[in-house]
C-alpha positions in Angstrom: -0.3 -0.2 -0.1 0.9 3.5 -0.9 1.2 7.0 0.5 -2.2 8.0 -1.3 -3.8 4.6 -1.0 -3.6 4.9 2.7 -5.0 8.3 2.5 -8.0 7.7 0.3 -11.6 8.0 1.3 -13.5 4.2 1.2 -16.6 6.6 -0.2 -14.3 7.3 -3.2 -13.7 3.3 -4.1 -16.4 2.4 -6.5 -19.6 1.1 -5.2 -18.4 -2.6 -6.1 -15.4 -2.5 -3.9 -17.5 -0.8 -1.0 -20.2 -3.7 -1.2 -17.7 -6.5 -1.3 -18.8 -8.9 1.5 -16.0 -8.9 4.5 -17.5 -12.0 6.3 -19.0 -15.8 5.0 -22.2 -15.2 6.4 -22.7 -11.4 3.9 -21.6 -13.4 0.7 -24.5 -14.4 -1.4 -25.0 -16.6 -4.2 -22.9 -19.5 -5.3 -25.1 -21.9 -2.9 -23.5 -25.1 -4.7 -20.2 -23.4 -2.5 -20.9 -21.4 0.1 -24.2 -23.1 1.4 -24.3 -24.6 4.8 -22.6 -27.9 4.6 -21.1 -27.4 1.3 -17.0 -27.8 0.7 -15.8 -24.6 0.0 -17.8 -23.2 2.9 -16.4 -25.8 5.3 -13.1 -24.9 4.3 -13.1 -21.3 5.0 -15.3 -22.0 8.5 -12.6 -24.2 9.7 -9.6 -21.8 8.0 -7.7 -24.5 6.3 -7.8 -23.4 2.6 -5.4 -25.1 -0.3 -4.9 -23.6 -3.8 -7.6 -22.8 -5.5 -8.9 -21.7 -9.0 -12.6 -20.1 -9.5 -13.8 -20.5 -12.8 -16.6 -18.8 -13.9 -17.9 -15.6 -15.3 -17.5 -11.4 -14.0 -19.1 -10.5 -11.3 -20.1 -13.7 -9.6 -17.6 -13.2 -6.5 -14.1 -14.6 -7.2 -11.9 -11.6 -6.1 -14.4 -11.6 -3.0 -14.1 -15.3 -2.4 -10.3 -14.7 -2.4 -10.4 -11.8 0.1 -12.2 -13.9 2.2 -10.2 -17.0 2.1 -7.4 -14.2 3.3 -9.7 -13.1 6.6 -10.4 -16.7 7.8 -7.1 -18.1 7.3 -5.3 -14.9 9.0 -3.1 -14.6 6.0 -1.3 -11.3 4.4 -3.4 -11.0 0.4 -1.8 -10.5 -2.6 -3.2 -9.8 -6.0 -1.5 -9.6 -9.1 -3.4 -8.7 -12.6 -1.7 -11.3 -14.9 -2.2 -8.8 -17.4 0.4 -6.3 -16.1 2.4 -8.3 -14.2 5.9 -10.1 -14.8 8.1 -12.9 -13.3 10.6 -10.1 -11.6 7.0 -8.9 -9.2 6.1 -12.3 -9.0 9.2 -13.3 -7.8 9.1 -10.4 -5.1 6.0 -11.2 -3.8 6.9 -14.7 -3.1 10.2 -14.2 -1.8 8.5 -12.1 0.8 5.8 -14.7 1.3 8.8 -17.2 2.4 10.2 -14.7 4.5 6.5 -14.1 6.3 6.0 -18.0 6.6 9.8 -18.5 8.1 10.0 -15.1 10.1 6.6 -15.1 11.7 5.0 -18.1 10.5 2.4 -16.5 8.6 1.1 -17.6 5.0 0.1 -15.3 2.4 -2.5 -15.9 0.2 -1.7 -14.5 -3.4 -5.0 -14.1 -5.5 -4.0 -14.1 -9.3 -7.2 -12.3 -11.2 -7.1 -13.5 -14.9 -4.2 -16.4 -14.2 -4.9 -17.7 -17.7 -2.9 -14.9 -19.3 0.3 -15.9 -17.2 2.6 -17.3 -19.9 4.5 -20.6 -19.2 7.6 -19.1 -17.1 5.1 -17.3 -14.8 3.1 -20.1 -14.1 6.3 -22.4 -13.9 7.5 -20.0 -11.0 4.2 -20.5 -9.4 4.1 -24.3 -9.4 7.2 -24.0 -7.5 6.0 -22.0 -4.7 2.8 -23.8 -4.8 4.4 -26.8 -4.7 6.8 -25.9 -1.5 3.6 -24.1 0.5 5.3 -20.9 0.2 1.7 -19.8 -1.0 -1.8 -20.5 -0.9 -2.6 -19.3 -4.8 -5.9 -18.4 -5.5 -6.6 -18.2 -9.8 -9.5 -16.4 -10.8 -10.1 -17.0 -14.7 -13.5 -16.2 -16.8 -12.0 -19.1 -19.4 -11.9 -22.8 -19.1 -8.8 -23.6 -17.2 -8.4 -27.0 -18.6 -7.3 -25.2 -22.0 -5.6 -22.1 -20.6 -4.0 -23.5 -17.2 -0.5 -25.4 -17.1 -1.4 -29.1 -15.9 1.1 -29.6 -13.5 -0.7 -26.5 -12.0 -3.7 -27.7 -12.2 -3.1 -30.8 -10.8 -2.1 -28.8 -6.9 -5.6 -27.0 -7.4 -8.5 -27.4 -6.6 -10.9 -26.0 -9.4 -14.7 -24.8 -8.0 -16.6 -23.2 -11.1 -18.9 -20.4 -10.1 -21.7 -19.6 -12.4 -24.0 -16.2 -13.3 -25.8 -15.1 -9.9 -29.9 -15.6 -10.1 -31.9 -13.1 -9.8 -32.8 -13.1 -6.4 -29.2 -12.9 -5.7 -29.0 -9.8 -7.4 -31.8 -8.6 -5.6 -30.1 -9.0 -2.5 -27.4 -7.4 -3.3 -29.0 -4.3 -5.3 -31.4 -3.8 -2.2 -28.7 -3.9 0.2 -26.4 -1.5 -1.6 -29.5 1.1 -2.1 -29.6 1.1 1.9 -26.0 0.3 3.1 -24.1 3.2 4.8 -20.7 2.5 3.2 -23.1 2.0 0.2 -25.6 4.2 -1.3 -27.7 4.8 1.9 -26.6 8.2 2.6 -28.1 9.5 -1.2 -31.3 8.7 0.1 -32.4 6.5 -3.1 -35.6 5.1 -3.9 -36.2 2.5 -6.8 -39.3 1.7 -8.1 -39.8 -2.1 -8.2 -40.0 -2.2 -12.2 -36.5 -0.4 -12.4 -34.8 -2.7 -10.1 -36.1 -5.6 -12.3 -34.8 -4.5 -15.3 -31.3 -3.7 -13.6 -31.6 -7.1 -12.7 -32.1 -8.8 -15.8 -29.8 -7.1 -17.9 -26.7 -7.5 -15.4 -26.9 -10.6 -16.5 -26.0 -12.6 -13.4 -23.1 -9.9 -13.3 -23.0 -7.9 -9.7 -20.3 -5.9 -10.5 -22.6 -4.8 -13.7 -25.8 -4.4 -11.6 -23.6 -2.3 -8.8 -22.2 0.2 -11.4 -25.3 0.7 -12.5 -27.3 1.5 -9.6 -23.9 3.6 -8.4 -24.3 5.7 -11.7 -28.5 6.4 -11.3 -28.1 7.7 -8.1 -25.5 9.8 -8.1 -26.8 11.4 -11.3 -30.4 11.6 -10.5 -30.4 15.1 -8.1 -32.6 15.1 -4.8 -36.1 15.9 -4.5 -37.1 18.4 -2.2 -37.6 15.4 0.4 -33.8 14.9 -0.3 -34.6 11.4 -1.7 -33.5 10.4 -5.5 -35.7 8.9 -7.4 -35.0 6.0 -9.7 -37.7 4.7 -12.0 -37.7 3.0 -15.2 -35.9 5.6 -17.7 -33.3 6.4 -15.5 -32.2 2.7 -15.1 -32.4 2.9 -18.8 -29.8 5.2 -19.3 -27.7 4.2 -16.4 -26.8 0.3 -18.1 -25.5 -0.6 -21.4 -26.8 -3.4 -23.2 -24.7 -6.4 -21.9 -21.4 -7.6 -24.3 -22.3 -11.1 -24.8 -19.8 -13.3 -23.4 -18.1 -15.5 -26.4 -14.6 -16.0 -27.1 -14.6 -17.2 -30.4 -11.4 -19.5 -29.2 -12.7 -20.7 -26.1 -15.0 -22.9 -24.5 -18.3 -20.7 -24.4 -17.4 -20.8 -28.1 -17.9 -24.2 -27.9 -20.7 -24.5 -25.8 -23.2 -22.4 -27.9 -22.1 -24.2 -31.2 -22.4 -27.6 -29.3 -25.8 -25.9 -28.2 -26.9 -25.1 -31.7 -26.3 -28.7 -33.1 -28.3 -30.6 -30.1 -30.9 -28.2 -30.5 -31.3 -29.1 -34.1 -30.6 -33.1 -33.3 -33.6 -32.3 -30.7 -35.7 -31.0 -33.2 -36.6 -27.7 -31.6 -36.5 -24.7 -34.4 -36.8 -22.5 -31.8 -33.6 -23.5 -29.6 -31.9 -23.4 -32.7 -32.4 -20.3 -34.3 -31.2 -18.6 -30.8 -28.2 -20.2 -30.4 -27.4 -19.3 -34.1 -28.7 -15.7 -33.2 -26.4 -15.7 -30.2 -23.6 -16.9 -32.5 -23.8 -14.4 -35.0 -24.6 -11.5 -33.0 -21.1 -12.0 -30.7 -19.1 -12.5 -34.4 -19.1 -15.6 -35.0 -17.7 -16.7 -38.8 -20.7 -17.7 -40.4 -19.2 -20.1 -42.7 -17.8 -21.8 -39.3 -21.6 -21.7 -38.4 -22.7 -23.2 -42.2 -19.6 -25.7 -42.0 -21.8 -27.4 -38.7 -24.9 -27.0 -40.3 -23.6 -29.2 -43.5 -22.0 -31.4 -40.9 -25.5 -32.0 -38.7 -27.2 -32.5 -42.1 -25.4 -35.7 -42.8 -24.7 -36.8 -39.0 -28.2 -36.2 -37.2 -30.5 -36.1 -40.9 -28.8 -38.2 -42.6 -31.3 -40.6 -45.3 -34.0 -39.9 -43.0 -34.4 -36.3 -45.4 -31.5 -36.8 -47.5 -32.3 -32.9 -49.1 -31.3 -31.7 -45.5 -27.7 -32.3 -47.1 -28.6 -30.4 -50.4 -29.5 -27.7 -48.7 -27.1 -27.0 -45.8 -24.2 -27.4 -48.7 -26.5 -24.8 -50.8 -26.6 -22.7 -47.5 -22.8 -22.8 -47.1 -22.5 -21.9 -50.4 -25.0 -18.9 -50.5 -23.2 -17.5 -47.0 -20.0 -17.4 -48.8 -21.4 -15.6 -51.6 -23.3 -13.1 -50.0 -22.0 -12.1 -46.1 -23.2 -10.7 -43.6 -25.9 -9.5 -42.6 -28.2 -11.4 -45.4 -26.3 -14.3 -44.3 -28.4 -14.5 -41.6 -31.6 -15.1 -43.4 -29.8 -18.0 -45.3 -28.9 -19.9 -42.1 -32.1 -19.0 -40.4 -33.6 -21.2 -43.0 -31.1 -23.6 -43.1 -31.1 -24.0 -39.1 -35.4 -24.1 -39.0 -35.3 -27.1 -41.9 -32.9 -29.2 -40.6 -34.4 -28.7 -36.6 -38.2 -29.7 -38.3 -36.6 -32.9 -40.7 -36.8 -36.3 -39.4 -33.6 -37.9 -37.9 -31.4 -40.8 -38.4 -27.7 -41.2 -37.5 -27.6 -44.8 -39.0 -25.5 -43.5 -41.7 -23.0 -41.7 -39.3 -22.9 -44.9 -37.5 -22.3 -47.3 -40.5 -19.2 -45.3 -41.5 -18.2 -45.3 -37.6 -18.4 -49.0 -37.7 -17.0 -49.7 -40.5 -13.9 -47.7 -40.3 -13.7 -49.8 -36.7 -13.8 -52.5 -38.7 -11.2 -51.3 -41.0 -8.3 -50.7 -37.8 -9.0 -53.1 -36.0 -9.1 -56.3 -38.5 -6.1 -56.8 -41.2 -6.3 -56.0 -44.6 -8.7 -58.5 -46.1 -8.6 -59.6 -49.7 -11.3 -58.0 -51.9 -13.6 -61.1 -53.0 -11.9 -62.3 -56.5 -15.6 -61.4 -58.7 -15.1 -58.0 -57.4 -11.8 -57.4 -58.8 -11.0 -54.9 -61.5 -11.4 -57.3 -64.8 -11.0 -54.0 -67.1 -7.1 -53.8 -67.2 -4.9 -55.9 -69.6 -4.0 -59.7 -68.4 -6.8 -59.0 -65.2 -9.1 -62.1 -66.7 -6.0 -64.8 -66.8 -5.7 -63.9 -62.7 -9.5 -64.9 -62.6 -10.8 -61.0 -61.6 -14.3 -60.2 -61.7 -14.7 -64.2 -62.7 -18.6 -64.9 -61.5 -19.4 -61.2 -60.7 -23.1 -60.7 -61.5 -24.3 -57.5 -63.0 -27.2 -56.3 -61.0 -29.2 -54.7 -64.6 -28.8 -58.1 -65.8 -31.8 -59.0 -63.7 -35.3 -57.5 -62.3 -35.8 -54.9 -60.4 -31.7 -54.5 -60.9 -30.7 -56.5 -58.1 -29.5 -59.9 -57.6 -28.0 -61.3 -53.8 -24.1 -61.4 -54.2 -21.7 -61.5 -51.8 -19.6 -57.6 -51.7 -18.2 -58.1 -48.1 -14.8 -59.4 -47.8 -15.5 -63.4 -46.4 -14.0 -62.9 -43.1 -17.1 -59.7 -42.5 -19.8 -61.3 -44.9 -22.3 -61.5 -42.5 -21.8 -58.2 -41.3 -24.2 -55.4 -41.1 -23.4 -51.8 -41.0 -26.1 -50.0 -41.8 -29.5 -50.3 -40.1 -31.9 -48.1 -41.5 -34.5 -46.2 -39.2 -38.6 -45.8 -39.3 -37.8 -42.2 -39.9 -38.4 -40.0 -43.0 -37.3 -41.9 -46.2 -35.2 -44.5 -44.4 -38.4 -46.3 -43.6 -38.8 -47.1 -47.2 -35.1 -48.1 -47.5 -35.7 -50.1 -44.3 -39.1 -52.1 -46.1 -37.3 -52.1 -49.1 -34.6 -54.5 -47.1 -37.2 -56.4 -45.1 
């Protein structure tokens, strides 16, 4: 702490910092971790905490939990942001932590915000300090740590996932901030239920977003004759920006939303399909990535139950490439709805996977002699093609004949479903 920090009035801090919970009982949300009898709460109550990584969206309590851990374990609290910190600064904190531990027997909690942004050298320095017990590491990340954090560091830390706060959680946090002496209480704010409901909904589970909006609304509203500051829906709407869509095109959220789109199509829900499609497009996803996923779904999940699905999906991909955004959204929307409402079959997908498994599992079986190419010079001398029955010489263009290798002659890979056009194929095979 420097001289200017030490003389700074608490009231000049942002509302979100002033309202940060100071005790376990003050913490709101994350009941799966902090509810009575839950793991993290038990760890805090007994003051025994190992290195942890908190993974979750912004404004859900990661930093607050780090500070509570330091308080409950009577440890010194050090905080770093991985974006602006180097190895030298990290080593300095670790050296001081070692001194505190050896001279005074006091543990140090090192909270690293955005730990996924630490490079390998920084993570290696942390790893040694964690292994030796010099520090208790509390990492915070909005990205999936299994993608971004050193596996050795992960193996020495417990990972806790935090979720967006519920509307009920945010209502509690907002109402407390409006009345608390360290919060907005001194300004005598009065907020309409509609205004608070709006801010809670638009905050998207992020307490910091809600508190920032409340602070702006109250501070920019002049007091009335009675000294109260009245916050109605119009003021609330002016006090908060449209929430940015959380969607990292290189992270797990990208794959989660893409997965939701494909599973909605597979589950024949056109409403969910166009919603997830809209999420991807509004977040700036490459429309050709979406089109490729639709082409795959047309074959994997619909297949021969509706062969036109693949034709339409490929046409959509071509059209998206030719047209571009924003009009490409119309094409993708049509394709997604068609695929979602089409009859479903994954039998072709299963068939090729099972065939590939047999090819990988068994030796390369010989092509039956009657199926071998007889067109080249000398082929007939080897008997190639001998005994082959030309299906078009028979009624209905079909004749019973062995096409698989002898070792697999009774194998059945493709079993048509009873859905869509495959039902006719199944009936014809019976």
